C-alpha positions as CSV (number, residue, x, y, z in Angstrom):
1,X,78.2,99.4,156.2
2,X,79.9,96.0,156.3
3,X,77.8,94.7,153.5
4,X,78.8,97.5,151.3
5,X,82.5,97.0,152.2
6,X,82.3,93.5,151.5
7,X,80.6,93.9,148.1
8,X,83.3,96.5,147.1
9,X,85.9,94.0,148.1
10,X,84.3,91.2,146.0
11,X,83.9,93.7,142.9
12,X,87.7,94.8,143.2
13,X,88.5,91.0,143.4
14,X,86.7,90.1,140.3
15,X,88.1,93.2,138.5
16,X,91.6,92.0,139.4
17,X,91.0,88.5,138.1
18,X,89.4,89.9,134.8
19,X,92.4,92.2,134.3
20,X,95.1,89.4,135.0
21,X,93.4,87.2,132.4
22,X,93.3,89.9,129.8
23,X,97.1,90.7,130.4
24,X,97.8,86.8,129.6
25,X,95.7,86.6,126.7
26,X,97.3,89.8,125.0
27,X,100.9,88.3,126.2
28,X,100.1,85.1,124.2
29,X,99.1,87.1,121.4
30,X,102.5,88.8,121.4
31,X,104.4,85.8,121.9
32,X,102.7,83.9,118.9
33,X,103.8,87.0,116.6
34,X,107.5,86.8,118.2
35,X,107.6,83.2,117.6
36,X,106.6,83.4,113.8
37,X,109.4,86.2,113.4
38,X,112.0,84.2,115.2
39,X,111.0,81.1,112.9
40,X,111.5,83.4,109.7
41,X,114.9,84.7,111.2
42,X,116.0,81.0,111.8
43,X,115.0,80.1,108.1
44,X,117.1,82.9,106.9
45,X,120.0,82.2,109.0
46,X,119.8,78.6,107.7
47,X,120.8,80.0,104.3
48,X,124.0,81.8,105.3
49,X,127.2,80.7,103.6
50,X,129.0,79.9,106.6
51,X,126.3,77.2,107.8
52,X,126.0,75.9,104.4
53,X,129.6,75.5,103.7
54,X,129.8,73.9,107.3
55,X,127.1,71.4,106.1
56,X,129.0,70.3,103.3
57,X,132.2,69.5,105.1
58,X,133.6,66.0,104.8
59,X,133.1,63.6,107.6
60,X,136.4,63.5,109.4
61,X,135.4,60.0,111.3
62,X,134.9,58.4,108.1
63,X,138.3,59.6,106.9
64,X,140.5,58.0,109.9
65,X,140.2,54.7,108.3
66,X,142.1,55.7,105.3
67,X,146.1,55.6,105.1
68,X,148.0,58.1,107.2
69,X,149.1,60.4,104.1
70,X,145.4,60.7,102.7
71,X,144.2,61.7,106.1
72,X,146.9,64.3,106.4
73,X,146.0,65.6,102.9
74,X,142.4,65.6,103.9
75,X,143.1,67.3,107.2
76,X,144.9,70.0,105.3
77,X,141.8,70.4,102.9
78,X,139.6,70.8,105.8
79,X,141.8,73.5,107.5
80,X,142.0,75.2,104.2
81,X,138.3,75.1,104.1
82,X,137.8,76.5,107.7
83,X,140.2,79.3,106.7
84,X,137.9,80.2,103.9
85,X,134.7,79.8,105.9
86,X,136.1,82.3,108.4
87,X,137.1,84.7,105.4
88,X,133.5,84.6,104.3
89,X,132.0,85.1,107.6
90,X,134.3,88.1,108.4
91,X,132.9,89.5,105.0
92,X,129.5,89.0,106.0
93,X,130.2,90.6,109.5
94,X,131.1,93.6,107.6
95,X,128.2,93.5,105.0
96,X,126.8,96.6,105.9
97,X,130.0,98.8,105.8
98,X,130.9,97.4,102.3
99,X,127.3,97.9,101.1
100,X,127.6,101.6,102.1
101,X,131.0,102.0,100.4
102,X,129.6,100.2,97.3
103,X,126.8,102.4,96.9
104,X,129.2,105.5,97.6
105,X,131.5,104.1,94.6
106,X,128.8,103.0,92.3
107,X,126.5,105.3,90.4
108,X,122.7,105.3,91.1
109,X,120.8,102.5,89.6
110,X,117.6,104.1,88.5
111,X,114.7,102.5,86.7
112,X,112.6,105.1,84.8
113,X,109.1,104.5,83.8
114,X,106.9,107.2,81.7
115,X,103.2,107.2,81.0
116,X,102.3,109.6,78.0
117,X,99.2,110.6,76.3
118,X,99.4,112.3,72.9
119,X,97.0,113.2,70.0
120,X,97.7,113.6,66.3
121,X,95.8,114.6,63.2
122,X,97.6,112.3,61.0
123,X,97.5,108.7,62.5
124,X,99.3,106.8,59.9
125,X,102.2,109.3,59.6
126,X,102.5,109.7,63.4
127,X,102.9,105.8,63.8
128,X,105.4,105.7,61.2
129,X,107.6,108.4,62.6
130,X,107.4,106.9,66.0
131,X,108.6,103.6,65.1
132,X,111.4,105.2,63.0
133,X,112.4,107.6,66.0
134,X,112.6,104.6,68.5
135,X,115.0,102.6,65.7
136,X,117.0,105.7,65.5
137,X,117.6,106.2,69.1
138,X,118.7,102.6,69.4
139,X,115.5,101.3,71.3
140,X,112.7,99.0,70.4
141,X,109.2,98.5,70.5
142,X,108.3,95.8,73.5
143,X,104.6,95.6,72.5
144,X,101.8,97.6,70.4
145,X,98.1,97.6,70.3
146,X,96.6,99.6,67.3
147,X,92.9,100.0,66.7
148,X,92.0,101.2,63.2
149,X,88.6,102.5,64.0
150,X,85.3,101.2,63.1
151,X,84.5,99.9,59.7
152,X,81.0,101.5,59.4
153,X,80.1,105.2,59.5
154,X,81.6,108.3,57.7
155,X,84.9,109.7,57.7
156,X,84.5,110.8,61.3
157,X,85.3,107.3,62.4
158,X,89.1,107.9,61.7
159,X,89.3,110.1,65.1
160,X,88.6,106.9,67.0
161,X,91.8,105.2,65.8
162,X,94.5,104.9,68.4
163,X,97.6,103.0,69.5
164,X,99.0,101.8,72.5
165,X,102.8,101.4,72.6
166,X,105.1,99.9,75.1
167,X,108.6,101.4,74.0
168,X,112.2,100.8,75.6
169,X,114.5,103.6,75.0
170,X,118.0,103.9,76.2
171,X,118.1,105.7,79.4
172,X,120.4,108.3,78.1
173,X,118.3,109.0,75.1
174,X,114.9,109.3,76.9
175,X,114.9,113.1,77.1
176,X,115.6,113.3,73.4
177,X,112.8,111.1,72.6
178,X,110.1,112.7,74.8
179,X,111.2,116.1,73.5
180,X,110.7,114.8,69.9
181,X,107.3,113.7,70.6
182,X,106.0,116.8,72.5
183,X,107.3,118.8,69.4
184,X,105.5,116.6,66.7
185,X,102.3,115.9,68.6
186,X,100.1,117.5,71.3
187,X,100.7,115.8,74.7
188,X,97.6,115.7,77.0
189,X,99.3,114.0,80.0
190,X,102.5,112.8,81.1
191,X,103.8,111.0,84.3
192,X,107.2,110.0,85.3
193,X,108.1,107.6,87.9
194,X,111.8,106.9,88.9
195,X,112.7,104.0,91.1
196,X,116.0,103.8,92.8
197,X,117.4,100.1,93.1
198,X,120.9,100.8,94.1
199,X,120.7,99.1,97.4
200,X,118.9,96.0,95.9
201,X,121.5,96.0,93.1
202,X,124.5,96.4,95.5
203,X,123.2,93.7,97.8
204,X,122.6,91.1,94.9
205,X,126.3,91.8,93.8
206,X,127.4,91.1,97.4
207,X,125.6,87.8,97.8
208,X,126.8,86.6,94.2
209,X,130.4,87.3,95.5
210,X,130.1,85.3,98.7
211,X,128.3,82.5,96.6
212,X,131.3,82.4,94.2
213,X,133.8,82.3,97.1
214,X,131.8,79.2,98.5
215,X,131.6,77.6,95.0
216,X,135.4,77.8,94.6
217,X,135.7,76.4,98.3
218,X,133.5,73.5,97.6
219,X,135.2,72.7,94.4
220,X,138.5,72.5,96.4
221,X,136.8,70.2,99.1
222,X,135.5,68.0,96.3
223,X,138.8,67.4,94.7
224,X,140.2,66.0,98.2
225,X,137.0,64.1,99.3
226,X,137.9,60.4,99.6
227,X,134.4,58.8,100.3
228,X,131.3,58.4,98.3
229,X,129.3,60.1,101.2
230,X,131.5,63.2,101.2
231,X,131.3,63.5,97.5
232,X,127.6,63.4,97.6
233,X,127.4,66.1,100.3
234,X,129.6,68.2,98.8
235,X,128.0,68.0,95.1
236,X,124.6,68.5,96.6
237,X,125.5,71.7,98.2
238,X,127.5,72.6,95.0
239,X,124.3,72.4,93.3
240,X,122.3,74.4,95.5
241,X,125.1,77.3,95.1
242,X,125.0,77.2,91.5
243,X,121.1,77.4,91.4
244,X,121.2,80.6,93.6
245,X,123.9,82.0,91.5
246,X,121.8,81.5,88.3
247,X,118.9,83.1,90.3
248,X,120.9,86.0,91.4
249,X,122.4,86.7,87.6
250,X,118.9,86.4,86.2
251,X,117.9,89.4,88.6
252,X,120.9,91.3,88.0
253,X,120.3,90.9,84.1
254,X,116.6,92.0,84.7
255,X,118.0,95.0,86.6
256,X,120.7,95.8,84.0
257,X,117.9,95.8,81.3
258,X,115.3,98.1,83.2
259,X,118.2,100.5,84.3
260,X,119.8,100.8,80.8
261,X,116.4,101.0,78.6
262,X,113.8,103.4,80.2
263,X,110.1,102.4,79.6
264,X,107.7,104.7,77.8
265,X,104.0,103.6,77.7
266,X,102.7,105.8,74.9
267,X,99.1,106.2,74.1
268,X,98.5,107.9,70.6
269,X,94.9,108.8,69.3
270,X,93.8,110.5,66.2
271,X,91.7,113.7,66.4
272,X,90.2,116.3,64.3
273,X,90.9,118.9,66.7
274,X,93.7,119.0,69.6
275,X,92.3,119.0,72.9
276,X,93.8,122.3,75.0
277,X,95.8,121.3,77.9
278,X,94.6,123.3,81.0
279,X,96.1,123.7,84.3
280,X,94.0,121.9,87.2
281,X,91.9,124.4,89.0
282,X,91.1,124.5,92.9
283,X,87.9,122.3,92.6
284,X,89.6,119.8,90.3
285,X,92.2,119.6,93.1
286,X,89.8,119.4,95.6
287,X,88.3,116.5,94.1
288,X,91.0,114.7,93.3
289,X,91.9,115.2,97.2
290,X,88.8,113.7,98.1
291,X,88.8,110.7,95.9
292,X,92.5,110.0,97.4
293,X,91.0,110.3,100.7
294,X,88.5,107.9,100.1
295,X,90.9,105.5,98.7
296,X,93.0,105.9,102.1
297,X,89.8,105.2,104.2
298,X,89.1,102.0,102.1
299,X,92.6,100.6,102.5
300,X,92.3,101.4,106.2
301,X,89.1,99.4,106.5
302,X,90.8,96.6,104.4
303,X,93.6,96.4,106.6
304,X,91.3,96.2,109.9
305,X,89.2,93.5,108.4
306,X,92.6,91.4,107.5
307,X,93.6,92.1,111.2
308,X,90.3,91.1,112.7
309,X,90.0,87.9,110.6
310,X,93.6,86.9,111.7
311,X,92.9,87.5,115.3
312,X,89.2,85.8,115.5
313,X,90.5,83.0,117.6
314,X,91.9,85.2,120.4
315,X,89.1,87.5,120.1
316,X,86.6,84.7,120.5
317,X,88.3,83.5,123.6
318,X,88.5,86.9,125.1
319,X,84.6,87.3,124.3
320,X,83.9,84.1,126.0
321,X,86.0,84.9,129.0
322,X,84.2,88.3,129.3
323,X,80.7,86.7,128.9
324,X,81.5,84.3,131.6
325,X,82.5,86.9,134.0
326,X,79.8,89.2,133.2
327,X,77.1,86.3,134.0
328,X,78.9,85.4,137.1
329,X,78.9,88.9,138.3
330,X,75.3,89.2,137.3
331,X,74.1,86.1,139.1
332,X,76.2,87.1,142.2
333,X,74.3,90.5,142.3
334,X,71.0,88.5,142.0
335,X,71.8,86.3,144.8
336,X,72.8,89.1,147.0
337,X,69.6,91.0,146.2
338,X,67.4,87.8,146.7
339,X,69.2,86.9,150.1
340,X,67.5,90.0,152.2
341,X,64.2,88.9,150.7
342,X,64.6,85.3,151.8
343,X,65.8,86.3,155.2
344,X,62.8,88.7,155.8
345,X,60.3,85.7,154.6
346,X,62.0,83.6,157.3
347,X,61.5,86.0,159.8
348,X,57.8,86.6,158.8
349,X,57.2,82.9,158.8
350,X,59.0,82.6,162.4
351,X,56.6,85.3,163.7
352,X,53.6,83.7,162.4
353,X,54.5,80.1,163.8
354,X,54.5,81.9,167.2
């Protein structure tokens, strides 16, 4: 009875040690992820306007050696800068509220992309009409890929002629263009995707305003700077601000172009007989659903593989630890089983000696 209690006590002790070490390993993995997130957050905070403006302030200790009048002027400039920095910080603090108000006051920023497949029995006429219609509506053809069919064989090779167009149409004329294509040709497929970029657009505009305010503040500081070191520091930060402004203006121009001009990817094919457009039946929908399910499973497997590869060091450490515990317990059990046999052998030898 005492041996069984002792055995259970040792097993519980080993289990508790194993659980504690496992908890420690999992906690270390979580801390590592938190440290990465904290590092990213710190990098983002390092780019805030208030910190960057403070980094560009002139060195007051270097200005104390200047005449009293110059020092007073510099002090006034620094105080003016501090006031502007506080103003920018206050603006950044209310960024969420301002962004919500801006979204409410601004029309939605929508990027429309359409995929269309059409058939025609007169390829040359259709190509000419499409190009003319695009120009009439104020759009333009961004790219085109025309295949004129095989140069061998009979007239049936003309059925293989096809063209792929990337067309940019003013957003307010998109419906008119699509309706015209549908009336003139046989539409076999059409897919429309609308992306709402209002929040991204408003965020870029808010950051641009903050950088413009900082640029104005830096220019004022540059005018009152007295030492070469101060001038170099301010100019360096000013270059960074202007570089960021150029990038944001470029992103805004790209957004404006995508919003103002919808994109139509048109595939045109010449055929002898139009393909009848049929609604998808139950079996077709089931087949498509099954394929989508397979894709989802494939994506899940990919994500698991990525997670597994990332955590291989922690998993190896955990596996080694479990193996050591398992081997130790196994050896302990073998020793416990072998002890009664040894004791019995000793008793037998003692009796034989007598």
